[in-house]
N, C-alpha and C positions, 0 to 999 in steps of 0.2 A: 563682410561675412565673418562671423566669429569663428574661433578655432574649433569649437564644438560642432558648429554647422558644417565647417569644412571637412572635419573628420567623418561626419555622417554622410556627407555628399560623396566623399571618396569611397567609403565602404559600399554605399548603395551602387555607385557606378561600377566598382569592381565586381560586385555580386551580379549585376545585370550583364556585364561583359562575360562573366563565367557562365551564366545561364544561356547566353546566345551561343557561345562556343560549344557547350555541352549539348544544346539542342541540335546543332548542326551535326555533331558526332552521332547522336542518337538516330537522327534521320538517315545518316549514311551507313551506319553499321547494322548488323543483323539484330534480330530480336534477342539473341542470347546475351548481348551486352547492354540492352536497353535499361533493364531495371537497375543494373549496377551504376550506370551513368546517372540515371534519375536519382538514385540514392546519394550520389556524390553532389549533385546539384542541390538537392534538398538539404543535405548536411551542411554545405557551405552557406546557404541562405540562413539556416537555423543558427549556425555559429555567429553570423553577423547580427541577427536579430537579438540573440541573447547577450552579445557583447554590448549592444546599445541599451538593452532593457533586461536585466536579470529577472525582473518581475515576470516577464513573458516566459522565461525559462522555467520558473516554478509551475506555471500553468501548463506548459508543454509536458513536463514530467508527470504532473498529476493526471492530465487527460489521457496521455498515452498509457499510464499504468493501469487505468480501468478499462482499457481496450485490450485486455490480455488474451482475448479469444482469437485475435487475428494475427496471422503470420504472413510474412512477405518473403518469397524466395529471392535471395540476392547472392549471386555467385555460386549457386548450387547449394546454399545453406538457407534453411527457413529461419528467419529472425522475427521476433515479436516487435511490435511498433515501439514499445518503450526501450528496447535494446537499440533500435535504430536511432531513436531520438537522443538517447542518453549521452553518447560520445560528443556530438556537436554541442549539446547544452553545456556539458562540463568544460569543453574547450572554450566556448564563449565566456563562461564564468571565470575561467582561469585568466583569460586575456583582460577581462574587466577588473578583476581584483588586483591585478598587478599595481596599478597606480595607488590603490588604497594601501597595499602593503608597503610600497615605497614611501607614501606619505607618513605612515606611522613610524617608519624607520628614521625618516628625516627629522621628524619632530621629537622623537624619543618618547612618545606617549604610548602606553600599553594599557590594555584592558585588565581589570582585576581578574585573577585566576579563579576558576571554578573546577574543582577536581572531579566532581561527579560526571560531567560530560566527557572529560578526558578519560576517565576509567571506563565509561560506556564505549567510547570509540576504541580503546585498547581491548576491551572484551570482545567486541565484534571482530576486530582485526585478528585477535588470537583464535577466535572460532574459525575464521576463514583459513588461517594458517594451519590449524589442526586438520582441516579438510584437505589442504594441499599435501601435507605430510602423509596422512593416512592413505590418500589416493595414490601417491607415488610408491608407497612401500607395500601395500596389501591388496589393492584392487586387482581383480583378474584382468580387467580391461581399463587401464588407466585413462585412455583417451575418452572413453564414455564417462568416466567419473569426472574428468576435468571439464566436461560440458556443463555440469551442474556447478562446479567450482567457479567457472567463468560467470555463470548467472549470478552467483553470490557476490562475486567481485563487482559486477555491474550494479547490483542492487546496493552494495556498500557505497559505491560512487554516488548513486542517487541519494542515499542517506546523508552523505557529506554535503552534497549540493543543496538539498532542502534545508539542512541545518544552517548553512551559510546564508541563504537567501531570506529565510523567515526572520523577521525582526529587523532586517536591514532594508529590504525592498518590498517586503510583503508583511503587513502587520499580523500579529498573532490571530486577532479576531477574523481578519480577512481570510487567512489561510484556513482557519477552522470552518468557516462557512463555505469556502471553496471546496473543501473535502466533502462537506455535506451535500452541496449542489451536485458534485460529480456522482455521488452515490445515488441521489434522487433521480438524476437523468438516466443513469444505468438501470435503475429500477423500472422507470417508465419504458425504456427500450425492451427490457426483459418481458414486461407485461404485454407490450404490443406484439412482440415476436410469438409469445405463447398464444395470444388470441388469433394471430394469423395462422398458426398451426391448427388450432381447434376449428377455425372457420373454413380455411381454404387448403389445409394440409401442407402449407409451405413450411419446410423444415429449416428455418433459420433461427439460430439462438435457442434451439430446443434439443434436449438430450433424451433419447429413448432408452430407458434402463429398467425394465422394458416399457414402463409407463412414461409418458412425457413429463419432463422436468424443465423448468425454465432455467436457461443458462445466461441469457442476456448478452452482455459484452465480455463475459469471462470465458475461461477455457473449459470449465465444466461446472455442473450444478452445485457441487459442494463449495467451490470458490465463490460462486455467485451468492449462494445462501449465506455463507459466513460474512461476506462483506455487507450484504443487506441487513443482517442482524446487527452488525456494528453500526451502520448508519441509522437504523431505526432507534437504537439505544441512544445515540448521540442526539437525535431529534427529540426523543422523549425527555431526556435530561434537560435540554434547553427549554422545552415547552413547560415542564413542571417547575422550572426555576423562576418563572414569572419575569424574565428579563427581556422577552420579546413581546411586542404588542402591535396591534393594528395589522397592517398588510404583511409585516414581517412574520407575525404569529400565524397568519393564514397560510403563507407560503411554506413555512416550516411544518405546519400541521399537514398540509396536502402532501408534501414530500415524505414525511414520516409514514403517512398512510400508504403511499406508494411502496415504500421500502418494506413495510409489513406484508403487504399483498405479494410483493415479489419474493419475500422470504418464504411465505406459505407455498407459492407456486414452484419454488425450487425443490420441494418435497425431500429436503435433506434433514434427517432426524438429528444429526449432530449440531447443525446450525440452530434448529429449534431449541434443543437443550441449552446451547450456548446463550441464546436469546433469553430464555427463562432465568438462567443463572445471572445474566447481566442485569435483569430487572431486580433480582434479589440484592445484588451488590449495590445498585443505585439506591434501593430502598433503605438498606442498612446504613449506608453512608449519609443519608439525608434524615436519619432519625433525630439528630440533634437540632437540625434546622426546621423540623416539622413539615417537610415537603413530601414525606413518604405517602401520605394520603392523597395528595395532588397527583403524584406519580401513578398510584394504583387506579385512581379515578380516570385519569387520562388514558391509561393502558386499557381499562375496561371499556371505555367509549370507543376507542379505535378498534379493539378486538371485536366488539359487537358489530361494528360496521363491516369488518372483514368477514365475520360469520354470516351476516345477512347476504353479502355478495356471493359467498360460496354456496349458500342455499339456493340462491337464484340461478346459479350456473350449474348446479348439480355436482359440484366437486367435493361437497362436504363428506360424503361417504368415503371417498378415496382418501381424503385427508385424515379422517378418524381412523381408518384402517392402518394407514401409514404410521400415525402417531402411537397407536396402541401396540404396534410391533416393536417399539423401542426396547422394551425389556425382554423380547423373545430371543433368547440366545440360540435357539435352534433354527432361526431363519438362515437362508443360504448365505446372504451377505455377511451377517454377524459371525456365523460359524466359520466362513472362509477367512475372515480377518483374525479370528482367534487362532486358527491354525497357523497363519502367518506369524502371529506374535510368538507362538510356541517355538516355531522353527528359528526365528531370530534370536530368542533368548537361549536356545540350545547351542547356536553357533557362536554367539558373542564371546563366551569365555575363551575361545581360541586366541583372541587378541583383545583382552579386556581394557588395556590402558589406552591404546591408540586406535582401536576399532579396526574394521575390515575394509575401509575404503568408502568414499562418498558414493552413494547410489549404487553400491555393489551388491545389494540384496537381489536386485533384478538381473545381475550378471550371473548369479548362481542359481536362481530359481525362475520358473516361467509359469504363467497363468493359463491353464488349459481352457478357461472360460473366455479368454480374449485371444484365441488363435495362437496360444503359446507365446504371447508377447512377454517381455520381462515383467516379473511380478513386482508389485508396488507395495512397499511397507508404509502404511498410512499414518501412523502415530508420530508426531513431531519428536517427542522425547525419546521414544523407543528407536526411531531411525537415527537419531543423533547418537544414542548409545551404541548402536550397531555400527554406524559409519565411522565415528571418530572416538569411540571409547569413553571411559570415565572422565578423562581430562577434558574432552570436548563437551560432554554433557554438563559437567560442573561449571565450565566456563560460560556456557549458555545460560544456565540457571542463575549464576551470580550476576551476569549482565542483565537478565530480565529482572532480578531482584533490585538492582540499582535503578532501572527504569521505573519500576513500580514505586520504589521509595522516593524517587524524585517527584513523581506525580502526586503522591500522597502529601509530600511537604508543601506542594502548591495548593492542594485542596483546602487546607485550613486557613488560607489567607483570604478567602471570600472573594467577592467581586466577580467580574467576568472570568478572570483566570481560574478562580475556584470552580466556577460552573463548567468551564472547558475541561479542567482536570477531572472533575467528577464524571463527565461524559466519557472521557478517554479510559478511565478505570473500568467502567461498566462495559464499554465496547471491546477493550482489549481482553478482559476476562472472557467475554463471549467468544472471541476469536481463538483464544488458547484452548477452550473446550472443543471447538469445531476442529482444530488442527490435530486433535488426538484421533480423529476418524479419517481426515484427509489433510495431509501435510502439504502446504503450498508456501512455505516460509520463504523460499528463494525468490518469489515474485516481488517485484519492486514496490508494489503498493503497500506491503507490510512495512517495509523499511522507511517509506515516506511518512507513514503514520508515527513510527517510533521516533524518527528524526524530529517531527513536529512536537512530540511530547517532551523530548529532551530539551528542545529549544524553549519550550514553554517554561520549564524549570529554570533554564539559564536566564531568561528575561526576568522572571520573578525574583531571582536571587540578586539581581542587579538593580532593582527598583530604587530610584532616587540616587543612583551613582552614575558617574561618567561612564558611558558604555562603549561607544564606537564612533568612528568617523562615518557620518551620514552624508551622502551625496545630495547637494541641493539640486532641485529640479532646474534644468536649463530653460524651462518655459517661464519660471519665475525670476530667475537671475540670468541676465544675458551674459554671454561670454563662456569661458571654459568652466568645467565643473568645479565646484568649490566643495571641499570636504570640511565639515565643522564637527565639533564634539556635540553629541546629542545627549540630553539628560531626560530620562524617562520619568513620567509622573508616578506618583505613589500607587495609583490604581487606575 
């Protein structure tokens, strides 16, 4: 038995023994402790799996991030699935990367430096630090503010984990299509849930506000709509590029159509506007390559298909009414949000530099339309200004500018990386527009997408150079893992 097989055997045996012990404790203790022990069991097994296969860790983070609707009560606290998965995944990655770090130190080989990713990491770390400082000093209820800060810290950990895994254990193209596939599956789930509500009245994955909106696997309709707009734009970009053919073209085409239908059924106007802006961005960036006509033709064909579907289901009138209300500033939702913006801008000057504390607007104001629940400030940039002041907003804007600049630099290199960069620019532009009406930046799927974009730049900047130690597959080479220097192809 090789050392690698021995290690896997010992880990599997220890995980099995732990599962047996925990199973006995679960059966003997009351229901109050059951979920806590189950979480410990699953966490230990997840750590072992990710230690053996960091690639599996990437898929765990991705899948759990698009299941943002579901919460699990653990120890009296409701946690999302991605929050439960993240700590074991990061622990497994930390244990796995230790031999790689030691191998680099022993051989004295280091990778070429790239300052843009370092600055982006530092920017997000400073953004979180500003939230910690402002919440400590100015929030009326610091404990409530730190709940969001902890979410941001967990999302930052997911950002770092995805940045590490992509390019080493998951190729850039595989990661891109995995994100697409996750979005398409989420779109299919949202459509099915919406049909179940319309046919049988089953309220799963549907938000009544007051009309039914598709939510799918996300927390609420605006999140679902913005993510489906992002995925639809990614799909349109790939299809119009001409780089997928045959069955792959058909699968991406069907998935893109599902995302567009799901976007429509979300009935979220900001996501619709973001989607239209994303198409314009894609078209402008493809003028030089002559692909704009292909993009518009494909968008027209898919849009006509969705239109025919809406006519057959009788939803077209509701859709048109919703869309035409975008510019109506007197509507109840728009008027209420404008009032919130005015209140926030009036209060912000009391602490303009450091802000008034993370998520503190809801600690000072309540929403009478939601049983006087804490009021929610929806705009990403305005809530950043209110929460962490000018310093925090400038930090976030500069970091976003670095991300966009990195993607643009990859765009002009052509090839698959150029296609992926183009898709990311259109999709992220759409999400930024959507987040001015509903801010969900602290959810981990946003940070996974940004990490992928930053790693795309990092990989492209090192084409043709010695990049990293890559672990040889133990299935191809018998014996202990071997780390060798990998040289990337030019394209």
